[in-house]
C-alpha positions, -999 to +999 in steps of 0.1 A: -197+286-828-171+263-840-146+280-817-167+274-786-172+237-794-134+234-799-128+250-764-153+226-747-137+196-764-103+208-752-115+212-716-130+178-716-098+163-731-078+181-703-101+167-676-100+132-691-062+135-693-060+144-656-083+115-648-062+092-667-032+103-647-050+099-612-053+067-591-085+048-594-102+024-570-132+001-575-157-003-547-154-039-536-168-061-508-145-073-480-137-074-443-125-045-423-114-043-387-107-014-364-080-019-338-062-001-310-025-005-304-005-004-272+027-015-255+031-033-222+045-063-205+037-098-194+032-105-157+019-134-136-019-135-128-011-140-091+020-132-071+011-140-035+035-135-006+045-156+023+044-136+055+059-138+090+031-147+114+051-138+146+079-115+157+111-135+152+145-138+136+153-154+103+176-183+108+173-205+077+156-208+043+152-239+022+145-225-013+162-203-039+150-180-066+132-198-094+126-230-073+093-247-078+073-252-047+040-268-037+014-254-013+024-262+022+061-267+015+085-254+041+102-222+028+118-206+057+125-211+094+123-183+121+133-184+158+121-166+189+142-172+219+116-159+244+090-183+230+114-212+231+121-205+268+084-202+275+077-236+259+106-252+278+093-238+311+057-250+304+069-285+295+086-286+329+055-273+346+034-301+330+058-327+345+053-311+379+015-311+377+015-347+364+036-356+394+011-339+417-017-358+402+000-391+412-007-384+448-042-370+445-075-386+457-109-375+446-127-381+479-123-399+512-149-410+537-137-399+571-145-412+605-139-395+639-127-409+673-114-394+705-076-392+711-063-409+743-031-413+762-014-447+764-032-455+796-066-448+780-072-414+795-088-389+771-067-361+757-082-326+763-077-293+746-056-271+768-078-241+763-113-254+762-108-286+781-129-303+754-119-339+743-096-339+712-111-357+681-090-376+655-102-378+619-094-410+600-107-431+572-108-468+564-126-464+531-119-441+501-145-433+475-131-427+440-153-403+420-152-393+384-134-360+380-153-350+349-180-361+324-168-386+299-170-420+282-152-449+299-124-461+276-106-485+299-111-500+334-080-515+351-094-525+385-118-550+399-127-561+434-098-574+454-071-556+433-043-535+450-054-501+437-019-486+440-003-514+421-028-511+392-023-473+392+015-476+389+012-502+361-014-483+340-011-447+352-047-447+363-074-470+375-100-458+349-095-438+317-121-414+304-126-396+271-139-361+279-147-346+244-161-375+224-131-375+200-100-396+192-068-387+174-038-402+155-003-387+155+015-392+122+053-387+120+077-388+091+112-376+081+098-358+050+067-336+049+035-357+048+019-337+021-012-330+042-031-297+046-049-282+076-086-292+076-080-319+050-104-348+053-088-383+055-098-419+062-087-437+094-089-475+091-083-501+118-092-537+124-129-539+117-136-502+116-132-471+094-139-435+102-135-400+087-108-378+102-096-343+097-061-328+099-063-304+129-026-296+134+006-297+114+038-296+134+076-296+130+074-281+095+050-307+081+067-338+094+041-343+121+003-342+117-026-347+142-057-364+127-089-359+148-118-384+146-151-370+160-161-404+176-146-421+207-165-454+203-134-470+187-109-490+208-080-469+221-044-479+213-056-496+182-031-496+152-046-476+123-038-466+087-044-430+075-052-424+038-064-396+016-099-397+002-084-409-031-070-439-013-033-429-010-018-441+023+000-412+041+010-430+073+003-454+102-002-446+138-021-455+171-056-443+178-055-423+210-080-405+232-081-368+221-087-354+256-081-382+281-088-379+318-071-405+340-089-414+373-062-420+400-059-439+432-033-437+459-036-471+475-057-497+493-077-527+483-106-523+458-138-531+477-160-528+446-164-510+412-196-492+404-221-510+382-219-485+354-180-483+352-174-504+320-160-496+286-184-476+265-206-463+294-208-426+302-200-411+336-210-377+350-187-356+372-187-369+408-202-403+399-188-430+421-161-451+403-150-475+430-146-478+468-113-488+483-107-502+518-080-483+537-063-494+569-047-461+577-054-424+573-048-417+536-028-389+521-053-363+509-051-334+485-076-311+468-080-331+436-100-304+418-073-278+424-046-301+410-067-310+380-075-274+373-038-264+375-029-293+352-055-283+326-044-246+328-008-255+321-018-278+292-038-250+276-009-226+281+015-251+265-009-257+236-011-219+229+027-216+231+032-245+207+007-230+183+028-198+183+059-220+178+043-235+147+040-200+132+078-199+131+076-221+100+070-201+068+052-223+043+042-219+006+006-205+003+003-220-032+019-239-060+044-218-080+080-206-083+100-184-059+101-149-074+119-130-046+134-135-011+129-103+007+149-109+039+184-121+049+196-146+076+197-128+109+171-102+100+145-095+126+109-095+113+076-086+127+042-103+122+028-094+088+062-088+071+064-103+036+095-125+034+090-144+001+071-137-031+058-166-052+047-166-089+016-188-087+009-215-112-022-197-123-009-185-158+002-152-172-016-121-182-007-090-202-009-054-193-012-031-223-008+007-219-035+023-241-037+060-250-065+080-235-078+089-269-083+052-277-094+039-244-132+048-249-134+021-276-119-007-254-142-030-236-138-063-217-142-094-239-125-079-270-100-101-288-063-092-285-033-102-306+001-097-289+037-099-301+066-105-277+096-082-283+122-108-273+106-136-292+098-125-328+084-159-337+058-159-309+023-146-312-002-147-283-039-145-283-062-133-255-092-112-244-095-080-225-102-089-189-105-055-172-095-018-176-079+003-149-102+031-137-073+055-132-047+066-158-010+070-157+004+104-168+039+109-179+052+139-199+016+151-204+006+118-220-020+097-202-024+060-207-047+034-191-037-002-181-057-028-199-054-063-185-055-092-211-061-128-202-041-152-224-059-180-242-045-214-252-010-227-245+017-202-238+052-208-252+074-219-223+100-192-233+076-165-224+085-152-189+071-126-166+084-091-172+089-094-210+079-064-231+051-068-257+031-049-282-006-056-287-035-050-310-070-049-296-099-056-321-125-030-312-148-034-342-151-055-374-174-061-403-176-086-432-190-081-467-185-044-462-181-020-492-145-007-491-124+020-506-088+032-499-087+059-472-072+083-497-102+080-521-125+100-498-123+137-490-140+157-463-159+190-466-172+201-432-191+172-418-196+156-452-175+131-471-172+129-509-157+108-537-150+117-573-163+094-600-144+086-632-168+110-650-156+138-628-188+139-608-185+145-570-208+123-549-215+125-512-211+092-493-216+080-458-187+062-439-186+034-414-154+022-399-121+038-409-085+025-407-052+039-418-057+022-452-094+016-457-128+031-452-162+014-451-189+030-474-223+026-459-243+047-484-237+066-517-219+040-537-225+005-550-202-024-555-183-022-587-183+016-591-150+032-597-137+064-582-106+085-588-083+103-563 
C-alpha cells in the first residue's frame, strides 16, 4: 500500500514538473482583428484619353509629358488638306452668291405695250402676223423674302433706293430666327466651354447667353442670345455667371436676311415696316418708281443658293474645328501616343491624361482570401518606395474575374484612398496592403499555440492537467478568440 502511494506521488510530481516547464497563458480580454494581405500598385482613378475626331495628319502639339492642363486647353493640332481646300472653295462661293444678291429683285409689276417702228407702224410677228408686245415696268414692289422681325429700315419715301442699298447693304434688315449673337476674340484661349451660360450686358439691357461655338482653338467664341428684341450693333460686355468679364463685342443678328433693291425712287414704305414689327414671307416692304425696264432675276433661286452654300460652309467649318484636340478634363499629360506627321483616323487616341480625381489602389488578393473581402472594409497600405508613408482607404469594388499565373489565382480589389495623400505618391508605385475583414473588442483571447484540435473540436489544457473543450471565434497567426469553455483569468498550459 505504501508502495502504490509512493508511485502515485511520483507520477503527480512528474506531471507537475512537466507543467512547470511548459508555457502558460492567462485568458484575458482584448481586441482582435482578422485581416487579409495583398500586394498591388497605385493608379489614377481616371485616365481619360483625347481622341482624333476626324481623319487628319498630326502637325503640332502644345504639351509635354507631365504638363498640367485644364479642361478645354488646346493639346494638339491636326491638318486635313482636302478639308482646307473645301473651306477655301466654299468661302469663294459665298462671295459669288453675295454678289448675285446685289442684283436681285423680289418682284416687279410689269406692264405691256405694242412695239412699233419709228414711223409708228406696228411691228408684227413674221410667222403669226400678230402684233409684238413689249413687257416693261415703271414700278417695283419689294417683298419680304422670309418671315422675320424688322431690325433696321434704311429707306423712306423719296429716297434713291440704290444709293441706300449701296450704303447699308440692304434697304431693310430682318432677323429670321429670333436670336442674336456676339463674337468674342482674343489672343489667348477665353476659358469658356461649349453650352456654358453667360451674361450679355449692354446699355440699358442684360440678357442670358450661351456659348454655341468655340473656334480657332479657343481664341474665338460665339455667344447666342435667344431674343432679338435688343438693338443690333450695340456694344456689349460678356461675363460669366460669377461676374468675371471674359470679353467685349458687338451684338449682331444671328441669322440676318437683307432685303435688297436695285434702283429707283422709293414711292412708299409699307405701314408695318418699322423696327420691332414682324413680317411674313412675301409681305410688301416698299414700292419703288422705275423709269425704265428693270434688271430682273429669280430672287428665290439666288437666296436658296446663298443659304445652301452658307450651310455647306458651316458644316465644313465645324469639321475644321474638330482638327483641334482639346483636354477633356483637368489633369496631367500621362502619354502622347502619336508623332508629328502621323496620319490618324477618327476615334484614334492621341493623348492620355491623368485626371485630377485622386488616386486609388489595386490589391491582388489570393482566391482563398477573397470570399471574406467586401466593399466598405477598411484598408491600410504601405508604399514600397516610401517607408514612412502609410495610406488609409476602403474597399470600393472587387473584380468579378481572377488573374491566373503559375496556377495561382488572384482577384483585383480596388481601394479608394481617404484623406490627404502625400504628394510623393505617384501612379504606378508598388504597395502592400492589409484589409480588415473582421474585428472584435473585449474578446477573450489566448495565444494560437495554446489550443489544439482533435477532429472538429478544439481543446486547451489547464494547469491541473485537465483537458477542456472550447469554442473559437476569430483566429489570427498569433491569437484566437475563445467564445465558450473558458472564463477570463483562467490559466492554460501548452
